[in-house]
N, CA, C and O atoms as a GROMACS GRO file, in nm:
protein
  152
    1UNK      N    1   0.110  -0.123   0.016
    1UNK     CA    2   0.004  -0.006  -0.001
    1UNK      C    3   0.076   0.129   0.058
    1UNK      O    4   0.122   0.170   0.165
    2UNK      N    5   0.057   0.178  -0.095
    2UNK     CA    6   0.136   0.353  -0.098
    2UNK      C    7   0.131   0.451   0.054
    2UNK      O    8   0.042   0.432   0.137
    3UNK      N    9   0.223   0.540   0.071
    3UNK     CA   10   0.185   0.612   0.177
    3UNK      C   11   0.073   0.683   0.107
    3UNK      O   12  -0.025   0.707   0.178
    4UNK      N   13   0.069   0.710   0.018
    4UNK     CA   14  -0.043   0.770  -0.041
    4UNK      C   15  -0.200   0.783   0.006
    4UNK      O   16  -0.289   0.854   0.053
    5UNK      N   17  -0.166   0.671  -0.037
    5UNK     CA   18  -0.283   0.546   0.019
    5UNK      C   19  -0.334   0.563   0.105
    5UNK      O   20  -0.447   0.609   0.113
    6UNK      N   21  -0.242   0.521   0.218
    6UNK     CA   22  -0.248   0.507   0.361
    6UNK      C   23  -0.296   0.652   0.456
    6UNK      O   24  -0.323   0.630   0.574
    7UNK      N   25  -0.304   0.748   0.422
    7UNK     CA   26  -0.300   0.878   0.399
    7UNK      C   27  -0.470   0.917   0.398
    7UNK      O   28  -0.546   0.950   0.489
    8UNK      N   29  -0.489   0.895   0.239
    8UNK     CA   30  -0.607   0.876   0.234
    8UNK      C   31  -0.749   0.798   0.309
    8UNK      O   32  -0.872   0.792   0.316
    9UNK      N   33  -0.672   0.768   0.338
    9UNK     CA   34  -0.784   0.569   0.416
    9UNK      C   35  -0.761   0.664   0.546
    9UNK      O   36  -0.880   0.679   0.578
   10UNK      N   37  -0.708   0.718   0.616
   10UNK     CA   38  -0.654   0.765   0.775
   10UNK      C   39  -0.774   0.861   0.747
   10UNK      O   40  -0.875   0.848   0.817
   11UNK      N   41  -0.770   0.937   0.670
   11UNK     CA   42  -0.892   1.046   0.695
   11UNK      C   43  -0.989   1.043   0.577
   11UNK      O   44  -1.022   1.150   0.526
   12UNK      N   45  -1.018   0.972   0.549
   12UNK     CA   46  -1.166   0.932   0.428
   12UNK      C   47  -1.208   0.814   0.492
   12UNK      O   48  -1.134   0.749   0.565
   13UNK      N   49  -1.386   0.767   0.452
   13UNK     CA   50  -1.407   0.643   0.542
   13UNK      C   51  -1.374   0.547   0.435
   13UNK      O   52  -1.490   0.583   0.417
   14UNK      N   53  -1.353   0.499   0.385
   14UNK     CA   54  -1.384   0.371   0.308
   14UNK      C   55  -1.410   0.219   0.381
   14UNK      O   56  -1.367   0.171   0.485
   15UNK      N   57  -1.513   0.162   0.262
   15UNK     CA   58  -1.486   0.063   0.250
   15UNK      C   59  -1.465  -0.041   0.190
   15UNK      O   60  -1.519  -0.040   0.080
   16UNK      N   61  -1.409  -0.132   0.213
   16UNK     CA   62  -1.284  -0.282   0.138
   16UNK      C   63  -1.417  -0.413   0.083
   16UNK      O   64  -1.493  -0.479   0.154
   17UNK      N   65  -1.406  -0.412  -0.014
   17UNK     CA   66  -1.499  -0.552  -0.024
   17UNK      C   67  -1.339  -0.674  -0.053
   17UNK      O   68  -1.278  -0.671  -0.160
   18UNK      N   69  -1.306  -0.752   0.042
   18UNK     CA   70  -1.235  -0.869  -0.005
   18UNK      C   71  -1.244  -0.933  -0.164
   18UNK      O   72  -1.160  -0.929  -0.254
   19UNK      N   73  -1.398  -1.000  -0.161
   19UNK     CA   74  -1.456  -1.077  -0.274
   19UNK      C   75  -1.488  -1.006  -0.401
   19UNK      O   76  -1.559  -1.057  -0.488
   20UNK      N   77  -1.438  -0.899  -0.409
   20UNK     CA   78  -1.400  -0.822  -0.589
   20UNK      C   79  -1.272  -0.777  -0.555
   20UNK      O   80  -1.180  -0.803  -0.633
   21UNK      N   81  -1.240  -0.690  -0.416
   21UNK     CA   82  -1.094  -0.666  -0.398
   21UNK      C   83  -1.066  -0.562  -0.474
   21UNK      O   84  -0.974  -0.541  -0.553
   22UNK      N   85  -1.223  -0.451  -0.413
   22UNK     CA   86  -1.245  -0.312  -0.484
   22UNK      C   87  -1.256  -0.276  -0.366
   22UNK      O   88  -1.308  -0.336  -0.272
   23UNK      N   89  -1.175  -0.116  -0.368
   23UNK     CA   90  -1.170  -0.015  -0.250
   23UNK      C   91  -1.289   0.088  -0.271
   23UNK      O   92  -1.294   0.142  -0.382
   24UNK      N   93  -1.360   0.112  -0.202
   24UNK     CA   94  -1.482   0.172  -0.273
   24UNK      C   95  -1.459   0.326  -0.178
   24UNK      O   96  -1.461   0.320  -0.055
   25UNK      N   97  -1.443   0.428  -0.234
   25UNK     CA   98  -1.400   0.547  -0.110
   25UNK      C   99  -1.546   0.600  -0.139
   25UNK      O  100  -1.624   0.570  -0.229
   26UNK      N  101  -1.556   0.672  -0.052
   26UNK     CA  102  -1.654   0.842   0.010
   26UNK      C  103  -1.656   0.902   0.033
   26UNK      O  104  -1.682   0.918   0.152
   27UNK      N  105  -1.623   1.041  -0.075
   27UNK     CA  106  -1.572   1.163  -0.029
   27UNK      C  107  -1.671   1.232  -0.073
   27UNK      O  108  -1.758   1.181  -0.143
   28UNK      N  109  -1.669   1.390  -0.027
   28UNK     CA  110  -1.759   1.470  -0.094
   28UNK      C  111  -1.802   1.509  -0.200
   28UNK      O  112  -1.917   1.503  -0.243
   29UNK      N  113  -1.672   1.568  -0.266
   29UNK     CA  114  -1.648   1.526  -0.409
   29UNK      C  115  -1.714   1.386  -0.511
   29UNK      O  116  -1.794   1.398  -0.604
   30UNK      N  117  -1.664   1.278  -0.469
   30UNK     CA  118  -1.671   1.173  -0.573
   30UNK      C  119  -1.739   1.118  -0.495
   30UNK      O  120  -1.706   1.115  -0.376
   31UNK      N  121  -1.856   1.056  -0.542
   31UNK     CA  122  -1.906   0.931  -0.479
   31UNK      C  123  -1.905   0.798  -0.555
   31UNK      O  124  -1.948   0.775  -0.668
   32UNK      N  125  -1.850   0.722  -0.474
   32UNK     CA  126  -1.819   0.541  -0.551
   32UNK      C  127  -1.717   0.550  -0.636
   32UNK      O  128  -1.718   0.477  -0.734
   33UNK      N  129  -1.605   0.648  -0.613
   33UNK     CA  130  -1.499   0.586  -0.689
   33UNK      C  131  -1.443   0.493  -0.608
   33UNK      O  132  -1.456   0.503  -0.487
   34UNK      N  133  -1.374   0.394  -0.663
   34UNK     CA  134  -1.327   0.242  -0.621
   34UNK      C  135  -1.197   0.254  -0.721
   34UNK      O  136  -1.180   0.318  -0.825
   35UNK      N  137  -1.110   0.165  -0.646
   35UNK     CA  138  -1.022   0.121  -0.743
   35UNK      C  139  -0.975  -0.012  -0.772
   35UNK      O  140  -1.014  -0.082  -0.679
   36UNK      N  141  -0.925  -0.066  -0.838
   36UNK     CA  142  -0.910  -0.223  -0.823
   36UNK      C  143  -0.774  -0.258  -0.827
   36UNK      O  144  -0.681  -0.219  -0.898
   37UNK      N  145  -0.781  -0.360  -0.715
   37UNK     CA  146  -0.684  -0.389  -0.633
   37UNK      C  147  -0.610  -0.506  -0.725
   37UNK      O  148  -0.489  -0.514  -0.705
   38UNK      N  149  -0.640  -0.554  -0.776
   38UNK     CA  150  -0.538  -0.705  -0.896
   38UNK      C  151  -0.470  -0.660  -0.893
   38UNK      O  152  -0.367  -0.699  -0.949
   0.00000   0.00000   0.00000
């Protein structure tokens, strides 16, 4: 995990789906922003 992601996770609400391996971020500007960790 990159430092940028670590900081982002620390200050934003993040939900992780192990089945799909997708990080879903909930921010004020972006809703449903996802990163595929495959």
